[in-house]
C-alpha positions in Angstrom: 194.8 113.6 115.6 191.3 114.9 114.7 191.5 117.9 116.9 194.6 120.0 117.3 194.9 120.1 121.1 197.5 118.5 123.4 196.8 115.1 124.9 197.0 116.6 128.4 194.0 118.8 127.6 192.1 115.8 126.4 193.1 114.0 129.6 191.7 116.8 131.8 188.5 116.7 129.8 188.3 112.9 130.5 188.8 113.6 134.3 186.0 116.2 134.3 183.7 113.9 132.4 184.5 111.1 134.9 183.6 113.3 137.9 180.4 114.4 136.2 179.6 110.8 135.5 179.9 109.9 139.2 177.3 112.6 140.0 175.0 111.5 137.3 175.3 107.9 138.4 174.2 108.8 141.9 171.2 110.6 140.3 170.4 107.5 138.2 170.5 105.3 141.3 167.9 107.6 142.9 165.6 107.4 139.9 166.0 111.0 138.8 164.6 111.7 135.3 167.0 114.6 134.8 169.9 112.2 135.5 168.7 109.9 132.8 168.8 112.7 130.2 172.2 113.9 131.5 173.5 110.3 131.4 172.6 109.8 127.8 174.1 113.2 126.8 177.3 112.5 128.8 177.7 109.1 127.2 177.3 110.7 123.8 179.8 113.5 124.6 182.2 110.9 125.9 182.0 109.0 122.7 182.7 112.1 120.7 185.7 112.9 122.9 187.1 109.4 122.4 186.8 109.8 118.7 189.4 112.5 119.0 191.9 110.2 120.8 191.4 107.3 118.5 194.7 108.0 116.7 196.7 107.7 120.0 194.7 104.8 121.6 192.7 103.0 118.9 191.7 99.9 120.9 190.9 101.7 124.2 188.9 104.4 122.3 186.8 101.7 120.5 186.2 99.8 123.8 185.0 103.0 125.5 182.8 104.0 122.5 181.1 100.5 122.5 180.7 100.8 126.3 179.0 104.2 125.9 176.6 102.8 123.4 175.6 100.1 125.9 175.2 102.7 128.6 172.9 104.8 126.3 170.9 101.7 125.5 170.5 100.6 129.1 169.5 104.1 130.3 166.9 104.5 127.6 165.4 101.0 127.9 165.7 100.3 131.7 166.0 103.8 133.2 162.5 103.9 134.6 163.0 100.7 136.6 165.1 102.6 139.2 162.1 104.8 140.2 160.4 101.7 141.5 163.3 100.7 143.8 163.4 104.0 145.7 
């Protein structure tokens, strides 16, 4: 384990990040520029948190890290398109 904290603490961090992601997702759907920045930051933080759990769940952590990279790419490249919809 890269960080010396119990897995239950890391689980609660994941729950908090998930709730924050829901709020940011709503902001992204409304075309909010601040939500774009927050989405990229949150995906980066989520990747770092999953690096700490890679010893316990190597496959799942790698899947989530790859997914986060795709999210960052899509927000940066296609984030402005949502402003046109609303």
